[in-house]
C-alpha positions in Angstrom: 5.7 39.6 121.5 5.0 40.9 118.1 1.8 42.9 117.9 1.9 43.7 114.2 0.8 40.3 113.0 0.1 39.3 109.4 -3.0 37.2 109.2 -5.1 35.2 106.8 -8.8 34.7 106.6 -10.7 31.4 105.9 -11.3 32.6 102.3 -7.7 33.6 101.6 -6.5 31.6 98.7 -3.3 29.6 98.3 -1.5 32.1 96.1 -2.1 34.9 98.6 -0.9 32.8 101.5 2.3 32.0 99.7 2.8 35.7 98.7 2.2 37.0 102.2 4.5 34.4 103.8 7.3 35.2 101.2 7.0 39.0 101.3 7.0 39.3 105.0 9.4 36.5 105.8 7.1 34.8 108.3 6.8 31.1 109.0 3.1 30.9 109.8 -0.1 32.9 109.5 -2.9 32.9 112.0 -6.3 32.4 110.4 -8.8 34.7 112.0 -12.5 35.6 111.5 -13.8 39.2 111.0 -13.4 40.1 114.7 -9.8 38.5 114.8 -10.8 35.4 116.7 -8.2 32.8 116.0 -9.6 29.9 114.0 -6.4 28.1 113.0 -2.9 28.6 111.7 -1.2 27.9 108.3 2.5 27.2 108.6 5.1 26.8 105.9 5.1 23.1 106.8 1.4 23.0 105.9 2.2 24.3 102.4 5.2 22.0 101.9 3.8 18.9 103.6 3.0 15.6 102.0 -0.6 16.7 101.4 0.7 19.3 99.0 3.1 17.1 97.0 3.2 17.4 93.2 1.2 14.2 92.8 -1.5 15.6 95.1 -1.6 18.8 93.1 -1.9 16.9 89.8 -4.7 14.9 91.3 -6.6 18.0 92.4 -6.1 19.6 89.0 -7.5 16.5 87.3 -10.5 16.5 89.5 -11.2 20.2 90.0 -9.4 22.0 87.2 -6.8 24.8 87.5 -9.3 27.4 88.9 -10.0 25.1 91.8 -6.3 25.3 92.9 -6.3 29.0 92.8 -9.4 28.9 95.1 -7.7 26.5 97.6 -8.2 28.4 100.9 -6.6 28.9 104.3 -9.8 27.5 105.8 -9.1 24.2 104.0 -5.4 24.1 104.7 -5.1 25.4 108.2 -4.4 23.4 111.3 -7.4 23.8 113.6 -7.9 24.5 116.4 -4.7 26.5 116.7 -2.6 26.2 119.9 -2.9 29.6 121.6 -2.2 31.2 124.9 -4.2 33.8 126.9 -2.4 37.1 127.4 -2.8 36.7 131.2 -0.7 33.6 131.3 2.9 33.9 132.5 5.8 33.5 130.1 6.8 30.3 131.8 3.6 28.7 130.7 4.1 30.0 127.2 7.6 28.4 127.2 6.1 25.1 128.4 3.5 25.1 125.7 6.1 25.8 123.0 8.3 23.0 124.2 5.5 20.4 124.8 3.8 21.0 121.5 7.1 21.3 119.5 6.1 24.6 117.9 8.0 27.8 117.2 5.3 30.4 117.6 2.3 30.9 119.7 -0.7 33.2 119.0 -1.5 35.3 122.0 -5.2 36.0 122.5 -7.5 37.9 124.9 -10.2 36.3 126.9 -12.5 36.3 123.9 -10.0 34.4 121.8 -9.1 37.5 119.7 -5.6 37.7 118.4 -3.4 40.4 120.0 0.1 39.2 119.0 2.5 36.4 118.3 5.1 35.0 120.8 8.1 33.2 119.4 11.0 31.2 121.0 13.3 34.1 120.2 11.0 36.5 122.2 11.2 34.2 125.2 15.0 33.9 125.0 15.3 37.7 125.0 13.0 38.0 128.0 15.0 35.4 130.0 18.2 37.4 129.5 17.1 39.8 132.3 19.6 40.0 135.2 18.6 38.8 138.6 18.9 42.4 139.8 16.4 43.6 137.2 14.1 40.7 138.1 14.3 41.5 141.8 13.4 45.1 141.2 10.4 44.1 139.1 9.3 41.5 141.7 9.5 44.1 144.5 7.3 46.4 142.4 4.8 43.6 142.0 4.7 43.0 145.7 4.3 46.7 146.4 1.1 46.7 144.3 -0.4 44.6 147.1 1.6 45.7 150.1 3.2 49.2 149.8 4.4 49.5 153.4 8.0 50.1 154.2 8.4 46.6 155.6 6.1 44.3 153.5 5.1 41.0 155.0 6.4 39.2 151.9 10.0 39.5 150.7 11.7 38.0 147.7 15.1 36.7 146.6 16.2 35.9 143.0 18.9 33.5 141.8 19.4 32.5 138.2 15.9 33.6 137.4 14.3 31.6 140.1 12.2 33.8 142.5 11.6 32.7 146.0 8.9 34.5 148.1 9.4 34.3 151.8 7.7 35.7 155.0 4.4 35.4 156.8 1.2 37.2 156.0 -2.0 37.6 157.9 -4.3 36.3 155.1 -3.9 33.5 152.6 -5.7 35.6 150.0 -2.9 38.1 150.2 -0.3 35.4 149.6 -2.2 34.2 146.5 -2.6 37.7 145.1 1.0 38.6 145.6 2.1 35.3 144.0 -0.2 35.9 141.0 1.2 39.4 140.5 4.8 38.2 140.8 4.2 35.2 138.4 3.3 37.7 135.7 6.7 39.4 135.8 8.5 38.7 132.5 11.7 36.7 132.7 10.9 34.5 135.7 12.2 31.0 135.2 10.3 29.6 138.2 8.4 30.9 141.3 8.7 29.2 144.7 6.3 30.4 147.4 7.5 29.8 150.9 5.1 32.2 152.7 2.9 31.2 155.6 -0.5 32.7 156.3 -2.0 33.2 159.8 -5.6 32.8 158.5 -7.1 30.9 155.6 -9.7 33.3 154.3 -9.9 31.5 151.0 -11.2 28.2 152.5 -12.6 29.3 155.9 -14.1 26.7 158.2 -17.4 27.4 160.0 -15.7 26.8 163.4 -12.5 28.7 162.7 -12.3 32.3 164.1 -11.4 35.1 161.8 -8.1 37.1 162.3 -9.8 39.7 164.5 -12.1 37.4 166.4 -11.4 36.2 169.9 
């Protein structure tokens, strides 16, 4: 993910948009407000699309004059709302969004919708080049954050980027937490959870005894 992101504001004019895109060799600019909440995105395709053909420009000049073209703003051109992804989402979800929406970049936001970076297809390809050995080491570290014992209840195996969690745990909540931690490990292609839990403490029944009850 690129954290040093060039942005535009709703009032940024057309000339400034073109200048920024050209000087920094980017394909799109997120449009943000004064606290960096993402409002939309302006892509090169927006600047070169049918709505900005020569005929359209001539029409606007006839109706609004040359000064109006200079004042054409990102807020008017941008695609809104922009497709974004929360920073807590796994990379597999980011890859899915990029594929399903047919886009090449994805603004990454915090829980308040504020821009923290841009994720591209190239970023994802780089991440998914991790070896299975590296992934397994990272997965084991994630498991240890929940169960740091010498013989954790949940073990893992990795093949071609697919992680399989196996074992049996006392509590279902432990299985869910471990799965969530592992799912965040960069480079995982898919996560399969084959772990059983002795007690469902997430959806307990009134009649069901707890793990320590007799």
